[in-house]
C-alpha positions as CSV (number, residue, x, y, z in Angstrom):
1,M,11.9,47.1,-68.2
2,D,14.8,45.0,-67.0
3,L,14.6,42.0,-64.7
4,Y,17.4,40.7,-62.4
5,S,16.3,37.6,-60.4
6,I,18.7,36.9,-57.5
7,M,19.6,33.3,-56.6
8,A,21.1,33.6,-53.1
9,V,23.6,30.8,-52.6
10,R,26.0,29.6,-50.0
11,D,29.0,28.7,-52.1
12,S,29.6,30.7,-55.3
13,A,32.1,28.3,-56.8
14,K,29.7,25.4,-56.5
15,A,26.8,27.5,-57.7
16,I,28.6,28.9,-60.7
17,E,29.5,25.4,-61.8
18,W,25.9,24.2,-61.3
19,F,24.3,27.1,-63.1
20,G,26.8,26.8,-65.9
21,V,25.5,23.2,-66.5
22,F,21.9,24.3,-66.0
23,F,22.2,27.0,-68.7
24,G,24.7,25.1,-70.8
25,R,27.3,27.9,-70.7
26,P,29.4,30.0,-68.4
27,A,27.9,33.3,-66.9
28,D,27.3,35.9,-69.6
29,V,28.4,38.8,-67.3
30,V,30.3,39.1,-64.1
31,I,29.8,42.2,-62.0
32,G,31.9,42.2,-58.9
33,E,30.9,39.1,-57.0
34,E,27.7,38.5,-59.0
35,Y,27.5,36.1,-61.9
36,L,24.7,36.8,-64.4
37,W,23.1,34.5,-67.0
38,Q,21.0,36.4,-69.6
39,V,17.7,34.6,-70.0
40,G,15.9,37.2,-72.1
41,E,16.5,40.4,-73.9
42,N,16.7,42.4,-70.6
43,A,16.3,39.5,-68.1
44,Y,19.0,37.9,-66.0
45,I,19.4,35.2,-63.4
46,V,22.0,36.5,-60.9
47,V,24.0,34.1,-58.6
48,D,25.2,35.9,-55.4
49,D,26.7,34.4,-52.2
50,R,27.4,37.6,-50.4
51,D,26.6,37.7,-46.7
52,V,23.9,40.3,-47.3
53,R,21.9,37.6,-49.0
54,A,22.5,34.8,-46.4
55,E,19.0,34.8,-45.0
56,R,17.5,34.4,-48.5
57,V,19.5,31.4,-49.5
58,G,17.3,28.7,-51.1
59,G,14.2,30.9,-51.2
60,A,14.1,31.9,-54.9
61,M,11.4,30.6,-57.3
62,V,11.7,31.3,-61.0
63,T,9.9,29.8,-64.0
64,L,11.6,29.9,-67.4
65,G,9.8,29.3,-70.6
66,V,11.8,27.0,-72.9
67,T,11.5,25.5,-76.3
68,D,13.8,22.5,-75.8
69,L,12.8,20.9,-72.5
70,D,14.0,17.4,-73.4
71,D,17.4,18.6,-74.5
72,I,17.8,20.6,-71.3
73,L,16.7,17.6,-69.1
74,A,19.2,15.3,-71.0
75,R,22.0,17.8,-70.4
76,L,21.2,18.0,-66.7
77,A,20.9,14.2,-66.4
78,A,24.3,13.8,-68.1
79,H,25.8,15.9,-65.3
80,G,23.9,14.1,-62.5
81,I,21.4,17.0,-61.9
82,E,18.1,15.6,-60.8
83,H,14.7,17.1,-61.1
84,E,11.1,16.5,-60.0
85,P,8.9,14.5,-62.2
86,A,7.7,16.3,-65.4
87,E,4.1,17.2,-65.5
88,T,1.8,18.0,-68.5
89,Y,-1.0,20.4,-67.7
90,G,-4.4,20.3,-69.3
91,N,-3.4,23.1,-71.7
92,G,-0.5,20.9,-73.0
93,V,2.3,22.9,-71.2
94,R,5.1,20.6,-69.9
95,H,6.5,21.7,-66.6
96,V,9.4,20.4,-64.4
97,V,11.0,21.8,-61.3
98,V,14.8,21.7,-60.8
99,L,16.3,22.7,-57.5
100,D,19.8,24.1,-57.3
101,P,22.2,22.8,-54.5
102,D,20.8,25.4,-52.1
103,G,17.1,24.6,-52.8
104,N,16.3,27.6,-55.1
105,S,13.6,26.5,-57.5
106,L,14.1,26.9,-61.3
107,S,11.0,25.6,-63.1
108,L,11.1,24.9,-66.8
109,A,7.9,25.2,-68.8
110,Q,7.5,24.3,-72.5
111,S,4.3,25.3,-74.4
112,P,2.9,22.7,-76.8
113,A,4.0,23.1,-80.4
114,T,1.7,25.1,-82.6
115,E,0.7,23.9,-86.0
């Protein structure tokens, strides 16, 4: 099964720059007017500013499991990208919400290290 999660945005140039910082690299694939970042073997975050998506701008919510939360947050901070306060759940998972310029929610979650 493949997954394509659409991030509807108002301004593709601004969003492409922001998502490039968020993921630490340019889009992996460009298909027409859509910019795709591969986040798993068959999973992609897709940035799209076409008018057909206009009513959905800012409405996406995605959680990404990561292994390097502190490194990601440092990279975002270095580029002036803010995030909500990090939380640590009772099971040890560290979680933080980052909003793109249009209000789409990209949560980052890191499981505790296993020994």
